[in-house]
Backbone bond lengths (Angstrom), bond angles and torsions (degrees), N, CA, C in turn:
res aa  C-N    CA-C-N  psi(-1)  N-CA   C-N-CA  omega(-1)  CA-C   N-CA-C  phi
1 M - - - 1.463 - - 1.551 108.83 -
2 R 1.335 116.73 129.50 1.416 121.65 179.81 1.561 111.46 -68.28
3 K 1.316 113.46 161.50 1.500 120.25 -178.95 1.584 104.30 -72.07
4 R 1.333 115.30 149.01 1.436 122.45 -178.72 1.587 112.12 -134.92
5 L 1.376 116.88 155.42 1.365 123.87 172.49 1.515 108.31 -119.69
6 I 1.352 115.58 125.31 1.455 118.12 -170.04 1.551 112.86 -128.38
7 P 1.376 118.04 110.65 1.396 120.09 174.27 1.568 110.17 -66.60
8 V 1.297 117.12 131.15 1.506 122.25 173.74 1.448 109.86 -110.20
9 L 1.338 113.73 117.91 1.410 120.82 179.43 1.515 114.75 -103.98
10 L 1.331 118.73 125.70 1.452 122.05 -178.59 1.542 110.50 -97.81
11 V 1.253 115.74 128.03 1.462 124.20 -177.46 1.582 110.67 -112.41
12 D 1.268 116.48 132.81 1.489 117.56 178.09 1.524 110.02 -94.87
13 Q 1.332 119.21 -175.79 1.406 124.43 -172.80 1.550 110.94 -73.30
14 K 1.260 115.60 -9.96 1.512 119.15 175.39 1.507 113.85 -98.30
15 R 1.334 114.56 6.77 1.447 124.91 178.53 1.557 110.22 69.46
16 R 1.333 112.70 32.72 1.510 117.48 176.44 1.502 108.59 -103.29
17 L 1.344 112.92 149.27 1.451 118.03 178.19 1.546 108.49 -87.72
18 V 1.337 119.98 126.38 1.461 127.08 -176.49 1.548 109.68 -131.45
19 K 1.248 112.00 157.49 1.510 120.60 168.28 1.529 110.98 -122.15
20 T 1.289 116.40 136.32 1.485 121.76 -175.43 1.498 109.96 -104.81
21 I 1.380 113.39 161.97 1.465 120.75 168.79 1.578 104.91 -123.02
22 E 1.393 113.97 122.26 1.446 118.57 -175.65 1.501 116.80 47.19
23 F 1.336 111.64 39.87 1.481 124.34 -179.21 1.501 112.56 60.49
24 G 1.324 120.92 17.38 1.439 124.64 -178.66 1.510 112.78 -116.38
25 E 1.333 117.60 -99.04 1.453 123.22 -176.47 1.538 110.54 -48.29
26 R 1.319 113.02 134.50 1.493 116.13 179.54 1.555 111.53 -119.18
27 T 1.320 110.68 144.39 1.468 120.18 179.26 1.518 103.22 -120.73
28 Y 1.401 113.85 131.71 1.460 121.14 179.01 1.530 106.15 -77.11
29 V 1.409 113.73 128.45 1.388 118.88 179.08 1.497 115.65 -101.03
30 G 1.341 116.28 -38.93 1.419 121.51 179.90 1.390 116.52 158.06
31 D 1.380 119.96 -161.73 1.457 122.84 -176.70 1.600 105.02 -93.11
32 P 1.255 116.55 129.71 1.407 120.42 -174.33 1.547 114.72 -62.86
33 F 1.308 117.26 -30.09 1.451 121.31 175.01 1.527 113.02 -62.54
34 N 1.304 111.63 -49.40 1.490 115.40 -178.00 1.523 111.38 -67.51
35 V 1.351 117.21 -36.09 1.501 116.94 175.20 1.445 113.96 -65.95
36 V 1.350 118.94 -40.84 1.490 120.86 177.92 1.524 107.23 -62.32
37 R 1.283 120.76 -40.37 1.565 120.89 179.08 1.428 110.54 -59.86
38 L 1.328 118.14 -40.68 1.460 121.00 178.51 1.516 111.46 -67.42
39 F 1.275 119.93 -37.22 1.470 119.80 175.57 1.490 115.06 -69.19
40 N 1.377 115.62 -24.27 1.467 123.94 -179.86 1.529 103.79 -66.98
41 E 1.391 118.09 -44.42 1.440 124.67 -174.47 1.536 104.05 -66.88
42 K 1.274 123.05 -30.43 1.419 123.94 -174.61 1.582 114.70 -91.29
43 E 1.395 109.36 1.88 1.483 120.18 176.52 1.581 112.85 46.65
44 V 1.294 113.35 58.72 1.492 120.95 179.87 1.482 106.59 -72.53
45 D 1.455 114.63 158.40 1.446 121.37 -178.90 1.433 114.91 -64.46
46 E 1.248 116.12 -44.47 1.516 121.35 173.44 1.569 107.36 -171.54
47 I 1.206 112.79 169.52 1.528 118.11 -171.88 1.556 108.70 -133.47
48 C 1.313 113.61 147.73 1.516 120.03 -177.47 1.539 108.82 -124.34
49 I 1.260 115.73 123.43 1.498 119.93 -179.02 1.612 104.87 -110.13
50 L 1.343 117.46 123.99 1.433 121.56 178.74 1.514 108.28 -119.04
51 D 1.270 117.58 120.47 1.494 123.36 171.98 1.521 107.37 -84.00
52 I 1.311 118.45 100.47 1.482 121.99 -173.86 1.523 114.37 -78.95
53 D 1.341 117.53 -6.02 1.424 116.46 178.89 1.527 113.63 -111.76
54 A 1.374 119.95 -6.94 1.434 122.42 -179.89 1.575 113.32 -54.28
55 T 1.319 114.04 -62.85 1.438 121.33 -176.20 1.660 109.51 -56.82
56 R 1.355 108.23 -49.05 1.528 114.51 -178.17 1.521 111.53 -55.90
57 T 1.313 117.69 -34.32 1.462 117.03 -171.76 1.547 107.02 -103.50
58 G 1.311 119.98 8.28 1.449 125.12 172.47 1.554 112.75 72.92
59 R 1.238 122.34 25.81 1.450 123.79 173.97 1.446 116.21 -112.02
60 G 1.255 120.27 163.35 1.451 126.93 -175.37 1.560 106.26 -88.45
61 P 1.323 115.21 -177.05 1.480 122.15 177.68 1.466 110.44 -59.57
62 D 1.357 112.22 140.65 1.567 118.66 177.92 1.612 105.25 -84.49
63 L 1.337 109.75 85.77 1.457 117.09 -173.70 1.549 115.61 -60.02
64 G 1.299 118.09 -36.17 1.448 122.03 176.04 1.602 112.21 -61.42
65 F 1.338 112.78 -44.48 1.440 119.58 -179.81 1.551 108.54 -65.60
66 V 1.305 118.13 -45.14 1.451 121.76 -179.31 1.488 112.59 -66.88
67 R 1.239 119.06 -38.89 1.461 123.05 170.82 1.572 114.44 -54.28
68 E 1.299 113.12 -48.75 1.452 121.17 -179.05 1.492 109.52 -65.54
69 L 1.344 116.79 -44.16 1.482 121.97 -179.80 1.544 108.73 -65.62
70 A 1.258 118.74 -41.36 1.494 120.18 -177.11 1.544 111.94 -63.41
71 T 1.274 116.90 -30.17 1.492 121.53 178.82 1.531 110.57 -66.47
72 E 1.329 116.35 -27.27 1.424 120.58 -179.32 1.614 110.91 -94.08
73 C 1.218 115.28 -7.02 1.453 121.61 -170.94 1.627 109.23 -98.29
74 F 1.269 116.98 112.64 1.445 122.77 -176.15 1.593 111.60 -100.45
75 M 1.294 118.99 10.85 1.417 124.61 173.60 1.509 113.88 -126.92
76 P 1.336 119.59 154.80 1.427 121.40 -178.19 1.574 109.96 -44.79
77 L 1.353 114.01 132.65 1.440 120.64 -176.69 1.562 114.23 -117.62
78 A 1.339 115.93 127.46 1.407 122.81 176.63 1.495 108.07 -110.58
79 Y 1.365 119.89 142.23 1.359 124.64 -179.38 1.519 115.37 -133.42
80 G 1.293 115.96 139.24 1.556 119.03 176.05 1.488 106.56 -142.01
81 G 1.432 110.94 150.74 1.445 117.14 176.40 1.458 111.12 134.40
82 G 1.329 118.35 102.74 1.488 122.81 175.08 1.505 112.35 84.41
83 I 1.334 123.69 10.13 1.419 120.49 -178.09 1.530 110.56 -82.36
84 T 1.333 113.16 123.94 1.541 119.56 -171.52 1.509 108.14 -129.64
85 E 1.302 118.34 -14.56 1.460 119.10 -179.47 1.518 114.75 -150.74
86 L 1.309 115.52 157.18 1.431 121.72 -172.86 1.647 111.41 -57.52
87 K 1.314 112.03 -39.40 1.536 118.16 -175.46 1.562 106.05 -55.25
88 Q 1.354 122.31 -38.13 1.406 123.48 -175.28 1.525 109.45 -65.88
89 C 1.446 117.80 -37.33 1.460 119.45 177.90 1.502 109.15 -68.23
90 E 1.291 117.35 -37.95 1.521 115.88 176.42 1.525 113.51 -61.85
91 E 1.295 114.44 -36.99 1.484 120.61 -179.74 1.598 108.39 -69.32
92 L 1.339 115.93 -44.46 1.375 121.60 179.51 1.546 111.83 -64.25
93 N 1.319 115.88 -39.71 1.483 119.99 176.38 1.598 110.05 -63.47
94 R 1.328 117.05 -40.92 1.469 115.95 175.08 1.522 111.03 -65.17
95 S 1.306 118.81 -23.51 1.474 121.21 179.33 1.505 112.29 -83.35
96 G 1.389 118.76 -7.41 1.451 119.96 175.95 1.551 113.96 114.51
97 V 1.314 114.06 5.31 1.494 117.15 175.13 1.517 116.35 -83.08
98 E 1.251 118.75 129.56 1.542 121.10 -172.11 1.625 108.14 -97.55
99 K 1.320 115.10 -32.71 1.515 117.86 -176.99 1.506 106.95 -125.40
100 F 1.310 112.58 146.88 1.497 120.29 179.47 1.507 109.99 -119.19
101 V 1.367 116.94 120.65 1.375 123.55 -172.51 1.528 112.42 -97.07
102 L 1.260 123.71 118.47 1.463 126.06 176.82 1.487 107.86 -102.66
103 G 1.412 114.23 134.05 1.419 121.33 172.21 1.568 109.04 -104.29
104 Q 1.251 119.12 -92.46 1.458 123.80 171.64 1.451 113.10 -61.37
105 G 1.340 115.58 -34.38 1.450 120.63 179.27 1.500 116.13 -61.71
106 A 1.350 117.60 -19.37 1.427 122.11 175.30 1.507 113.73 -68.14
107 R 1.290 117.45 -13.21 1.522 121.57 175.18 1.477 109.21 -81.39
108 N 1.334 120.02 -8.13 1.441 122.23 -175.59 1.524 105.31 -97.75
109 S 1.358 119.24 96.12 1.452 121.00 -174.49 1.519 114.01 -62.54
110 Q 1.380 118.51 -30.10 1.442 118.86 175.11 1.500 114.40 -62.70
111 L 1.339 113.60 -43.67 1.472 123.42 178.74 1.554 110.14 -64.82
112 V 1.288 118.91 -42.94 1.397 121.35 174.33 1.483 115.85 -61.19
113 G 1.318 115.87 -43.12 1.420 123.19 -179.76 1.578 110.33 -67.03
114 A 1.320 115.06 -40.95 1.539 118.22 -177.28 1.485 108.77 -68.01
115 I 1.340 118.24 -42.33 1.461 119.00 -179.18 1.504 110.73 -65.97
116 A 1.290 119.83 -46.88 1.472 128.26 179.97 1.546 107.10 -55.71
117 A 1.379 117.77 -47.56 1.541 118.79 -176.94 1.447 109.17 -68.09
118 D 1.278 123.06 -40.93 1.468 128.32 -170.59 1.537 110.81 -82.90
119 M 1.299 116.83 -47.48 1.512 121.64 -170.59 1.495 111.58 -102.96
120 G 1.282 114.93 -15.25 1.549 117.59 -178.02 1.478 112.18 95.59
121 S 1.307 119.46 141.99 1.507 123.87 -177.24 1.552 108.58 -61.76
122 Q 1.305 119.89 -33.40 1.449 120.01 -175.08 1.532 110.74 -66.85
123 A 1.328 115.81 -15.99 1.528 116.49 178.61 1.512 111.93 -97.49
124 L 1.341 117.72 -1.30 1.445 121.34 -172.99 1.536 110.15 -108.26
125 V 1.344 116.23 118.14 1.467 121.39 -176.40 1.615 107.38 -121.16
126 A 1.275 116.85 136.50 1.464 122.12 176.66 1.541 109.20 -107.35
127 C 1.270 119.51 126.03 1.466 120.92 176.33 1.550 105.41 -98.41
128 V 1.368 111.31 110.45 1.507 118.02 178.60 1.466 111.50 -95.79
129 D 1.271 120.70 115.03 1.489 123.24 178.44 1.481 110.78 -90.73
130 V 1.367 114.90 129.44 1.462 115.98 178.46 1.556 111.92 -126.04
131 E 1.250 116.60 153.22 1.457 122.54 174.89 1.560 112.50 -120.47
132 G 1.324 117.34 150.13 1.413 120.32 -171.45 1.467 108.11 83.25
133 R 1.420 116.89 -177.92 1.433 121.61 -165.80 1.519 106.31 -133.41
134 G 1.327 115.51 151.04 1.450 123.66 174.10 1.499 114.29 50.48
135 A 1.362 114.74 -131.32 1.482 119.46 -177.48 1.501 112.48 -69.14
136 A 1.351 118.78 -17.18 1.489 121.49 -179.29 1.484 110.54 -89.67
137 A 1.393 120.22 -3.37 1.520 121.58 179.94 1.504 112.09 -66.66
138 S 1.339 111.81 146.48 1.503 113.20 175.08 1.580 104.86 -139.97
139 C 1.290 118.91 163.88 1.412 123.02 178.60 1.447 109.87 -71.53
140 C 1.363 118.34 143.89 1.416 123.25 170.52 1.487 110.37 -71.98
141 A 1.261 124.20 116.56 1.471 127.87 -172.94 1.549 108.20 -133.47
142 S 1.386 112.94 128.85 1.490 115.20 176.33 1.533 113.52 -60.21
143 S 1.302 118.73 -22.89 1.448 121.86 -174.81 1.523 106.03 -72.89
144 G 1.241 119.14 -25.37 1.440 124.16 -177.64 1.543 111.34 86.78
145 A 1.271 119.99 -2.81 1.436 121.68 176.70 1.552 111.42 -80.17
146 R 1.342 116.93 137.28 1.352 120.84 -175.97 1.558 109.88 -74.20
147 Q 1.365 114.86 135.46 1.442 121.71 -175.25 1.502 109.37 -132.41
148 E 1.314 117.75 126.05 1.512 120.00 -179.25 1.536 108.03 -67.18
149 P 1.309 118.80 133.22 1.424 120.16 177.88 1.476 115.74 -61.71
150 I 1.332 116.10 -38.63 1.464 118.68 -177.90 1.549 110.25 -66.67
151 E 1.368 115.94 -37.90 1.446 115.65 -177.37 1.543 110.20 -66.96
152 F 1.320 115.23 -41.71 1.441 119.84 178.80 1.512 111.26 -64.37
153 C 1.308 118.73 -43.72 1.544 120.28 179.01 1.504 110.07 -64.67
154 L 1.309 119.34 -40.86 1.487 119.69 175.71 1.548 113.86 -59.14
155 R 1.337 113.03 -42.05 1.407 117.42 177.38 1.551 114.57 -65.30
156 L 1.328 116.08 -37.29 1.452 120.02 174.57 1.504 111.76 -64.18
157 Q 1.387 116.07 -42.96 1.441 120.18 177.46 1.466 111.27 -59.62
158 D 1.390 119.09 -44.53 1.449 118.78 178.19 1.518 112.86 -64.63
159 A 1.394 117.52 -27.94 1.466 117.05 -176.79 1.482 112.43 -82.46
160 G 1.336 117.38 -4.43 1.477 117.32 177.06 1.548 118.86 118.81
161 V 1.357 112.56 0.73 1.451 115.96 179.73 1.580 108.34 -70.12
162 G 1.307 117.02 138.12 1.429 120.49 -175.72 1.570 118.16 -98.49
163 E 1.302 109.26 -6.99 1.517 116.78 -178.51 1.535 109.30 -165.47
164 I 1.345 113.79 144.80 1.442 120.87 -179.30 1.580 110.49 -116.51
165 I 1.287 119.49 126.14 1.417 122.95 166.21 1.463 106.67 -92.37
166 L 1.310 119.88 115.79 1.415 126.26 -179.17 1.556 107.06 -96.64
167 Q 1.370 115.36 102.38 1.460 117.32 -172.25 1.538 110.70 -114.59
168 S 1.377 112.66 127.97 1.492 119.45 -178.01 1.536 107.70 -91.68
169 K 1.332 114.19 113.62 1.452 118.08 166.62 1.472 117.86 -62.05
170 T 1.352 113.19 -36.76 1.499 122.05 178.09 1.467 112.52 -61.73
171 L 1.350 118.51 -38.30 1.471 120.57 -174.85 1.528 112.55 -103.18
172 D 1.336 116.16 0.38 1.494 118.81 -179.64 1.471 113.00 -54.09
173 G 1.317 118.38 119.64 1.520 123.85 172.95 1.542 110.60 78.66
174 T 1.350 121.97 4.55 1.459 119.68 -176.24 1.526 108.59 -83.33
175 R 1.338 120.21 -26.14 1.511 124.00 177.62 1.499 110.71 66.38
176 N 1.293 120.19 26.80 1.471 125.01 -179.94 1.527 111.70 -104.71
177 G 1.254 119.41 3.35 1.510 119.35 -177.68 1.456 113.17 109.96
178 Y 1.370 115.83 155.46 1.425 124.55 178.05 1.574 113.42 -69.75
179 D 1.408 115.23 163.32 1.411 118.42 167.40 1.533 108.42 -80.67
180 L 1.314 119.77 88.68 1.466 125.27 -171.24 1.508 109.80 -65.22
181 E 1.385 116.46 -40.04 1.450 117.91 -178.49 1.516 112.14 -59.53
182 L 1.319 117.21 -45.65 1.453 122.72 177.80 1.482 114.77 -64.21
183 I 1.348 116.31 -42.97 1.459 121.31 175.87 1.549 110.54 -59.78
184 Q 1.268 114.90 -43.00 1.445 118.96 -176.76 1.525 110.10 -65.36
185 S 1.398 118.97 -46.79 1.350 124.74 -170.99 1.539 109.21 -68.27
186 I 1.295 116.96 -37.83 1.525 118.11 -177.06 1.516 109.35 -83.27
187 S 1.289 122.03 -41.49 1.474 120.41 -178.77 1.509 113.63 -62.92
188 R 1.328 115.85 -27.93 1.506 121.91 173.38 1.459 114.34 -65.64
189 K 1.367 121.03 -31.61 1.434 123.69 -174.55 1.430 111.26 -99.79
190 L 1.347 125.54 -5.24 1.409 124.45 -179.38 1.562 110.49 -108.89
191 S 1.294 118.54 144.62 1.423 124.41 176.88 1.508 112.68 -92.43
192 I 1.355 119.58 -6.21 1.464 122.86 176.69 1.472 107.34 -102.35
193 P 1.388 118.10 161.90 1.456 119.99 -179.83 1.532 114.74 -66.25
194 V 1.313 114.61 141.92 1.480 122.79 177.04 1.562 106.61 -111.03
195 V 1.342 112.49 128.54 1.488 117.45 -179.49 1.549 104.86 -108.74
196 A 1.350 116.36 123.70 1.471 122.22 -179.65 1.534 107.17 -81.94
197 L 1.351 115.46 132.57 1.484 119.21 175.83 1.534 107.55 -148.61
198 G 1.297 113.47 137.97 1.458 122.94 174.61 1.588 111.00 107.72
199 G 1.330 114.46 107.93 1.457 120.36 172.70 1.548 113.78 118.20
200 A 1.345 117.93 -26.59 1.451 118.49 -178.45 1.556 114.09 -64.37
201 G 1.342 114.35 137.37 1.453 117.69 -179.27 1.565 113.76 -131.07
202 N 1.317 112.93 -6.11 1.443 120.51 -176.48 1.547 115.62 -154.04
203 V 1.252 118.25 177.71 1.507 119.89 177.68 1.471 113.28 -65.46
204 A 1.392 117.78 -36.14 1.413 122.19 178.69 1.517 112.71 -61.41
205 H 1.324 117.88 -40.20 1.512 122.72 177.17 1.547 108.25 -63.82
206 L 1.327 117.67 -42.32 1.488 121.89 177.12 1.494 111.49 -54.38
207 E 1.316 113.99 -49.51 1.453 120.30 -178.05 1.544 109.51 -65.29
208 E 1.271 120.30 -36.54 1.448 123.79 -177.29 1.537 108.88 -65.58
209 G 1.367 113.35 -38.65 1.522 119.19 -178.37 1.562 109.65 -64.97
210 L 1.374 113.34 -40.95 1.461 119.15 178.89 1.485 112.37 -68.60
211 H 1.308 119.16 -39.66 1.487 124.91 177.55 1.518 109.29 -65.99
212 A 1.349 120.93 -30.00 1.420 124.56 -177.97 1.575 110.95 -76.83
213 G 1.301 114.83 -6.93 1.421 116.02 175.48 1.554 116.36 117.43
214 A 1.364 117.38 -5.70 1.399 119.74 176.09 1.574 113.55 -65.68
215 S 1.282 116.63 142.95 1.505 119.70 176.37 1.476 110.97 -74.93
216 A 1.346 114.67 -27.75 1.427 122.36 -179.15 1.485 112.11 -144.26
217 A 1.253 115.66 146.43 1.555 122.69 176.38 1.478 104.57 -107.56
218 A 1.335 116.65 117.98 1.540 122.42 179.99 1.512 107.39 -115.00
219 S 1.338 111.25 149.71 1.468 116.44 -178.48 1.527 108.07 -166.80
220 G 1.392 113.74 152.79 1.414 120.43 166.61 1.475 109.23 -100.20
221 S 1.380 117.95 -55.76 1.435 122.94 -176.92 1.491 114.75 -58.64
222 A 1.310 119.83 -43.80 1.451 121.97 -173.07 1.566 111.46 -66.75
223 F 1.340 117.34 -18.67 1.422 119.02 175.68 1.544 118.00 -106.18
224 T 1.372 112.05 -3.11 1.441 115.48 -176.61 1.542 117.69 -128.87
225 F 1.361 113.05 -11.23 1.472 116.97 -179.73 1.569 108.80 -123.10
226 I 1.297 112.26 156.86 1.463 121.24 174.40 1.517 112.08 -145.24
227 G 1.376 115.92 136.39 1.404 118.46 173.50 1.546 114.30 83.98
228 R 1.306 113.22 166.82 1.493 118.14 -174.77 1.600 112.40 -64.29
229 L 1.275 116.91 -29.05 1.440 120.84 -177.54 1.560 112.00 -90.22
230 R 1.353 114.70 10.77 1.470 118.41 178.13 1.485 117.04 48.11
231 A 1.359 113.67 47.57 1.481 119.01 169.92 1.432 111.62 -65.01
232 V 1.390 120.64 141.11 1.385 124.30 -177.86 1.581 110.15 -77.91
233 L 1.322 112.33 122.16 1.495 120.85 175.87 1.586 109.82 -146.02
234 I 1.275 115.06 116.20 1.411 114.02 -174.26 1.583 106.25 -84.07
235 S 1.325 116.08 126.36 1.502 119.68 -174.62 1.517 108.93 -142.55
236 Y 1.310 114.34 163.96 1.494 122.10 177.81 1.477 108.40 -153.89
237 P 1.347 117.55 128.29 1.470 117.59 -177.63 1.528 116.27 -64.54
238 A 1.262 115.89 162.19 1.394 123.17 176.80 1.587 112.02 -68.20
239 P 1.256 121.54 153.13 1.531 125.32 -177.40 1.483 112.74 -55.52
240 E 1.441 113.99 -27.69 1.472 118.68 -174.39 1.459 116.31 -58.25
241 I 1.399 116.75 -27.57 1.453 116.94 -175.92 1.543 109.89 -74.95
242 L 1.317 115.63 -25.34 1.480 118.20 174.69 1.537 109.85 -71.94
243 E 1.274 116.79 -40.60 1.504 119.10 -179.13 1.553 106.44 -64.88
244 E 1.359 122.11 -41.66 1.421 126.54 178.70 1.493 110.28 -59.49
245 A 1.363 116.24 -46.27 1.447 122.27 -177.65 1.514 110.73 -62.79
246 E 1.340 116.98 -44.65 1.454 122.82 175.45 1.473 114.04 -57.57
247 Q 1.382 114.41 -45.94 1.469 119.17 178.07 1.505 111.43 -59.19
248 G 1.390 112.35 -42.35 1.497 118.08 -175.43 1.532 109.87 -68.69
249 A 1.321 115.71 -32.48 1.496 118.91 -179.35 1.474 112.43 -73.14
250 H 1.317 119.83 -25.42 1.409 125.04 -178.35 1.589 111.71 -103.05
251 G 1.347 115.56 -8.39 1.398 114.81 -176.20 1.522 109.00 -113.10
């Protein structure tokens, strides 16, 4: 599988596009429909939409919104937020979603198994949130018990997950670069693709994530902000950086 660059768009309960810092402070970015149209023009590899309020507020996917958004989206679309049952994935698929992203739902082995069996592992993505850095990083868990990211990722892989989004809460929105040590250690031990997310702020950071072993470099900030003052500017790097990253990975 070739290397990919993936814009990750965060949507709140008001259907607004926002960007967070350490999963907390939010900055309004714009209208998701307009941003998706801009990414269409830039011919991005794929796009990931995460509803960050669905699980927190106890609701399922906003199917009407996703259906509208999918009609504007001319690239492969992944969606996460509020998925708790297989039926929702089937409805999302009919709406135009190709990949289903589980966050807390990834801890439900029955749900993971059901989606993998019905929709295929290639359509099932687990978003693994981690705190801390490098060897000291641990999964964000509501129970408060420390869990090694690699152990959790291996268990998800065995359960049928086809791709892991490795998301750093500590680096989210900081624009200082990925946790390269963690990306490298986990991508080496998994046979499924690892998507780096959290910390990228520019093209150089995206390249570093790919060179560290990630199959894809994902970001919100790197594709939507520019400069120290975080002015909104929708951008997407030229294909050459992917070619260079692949050459570096094999050379």
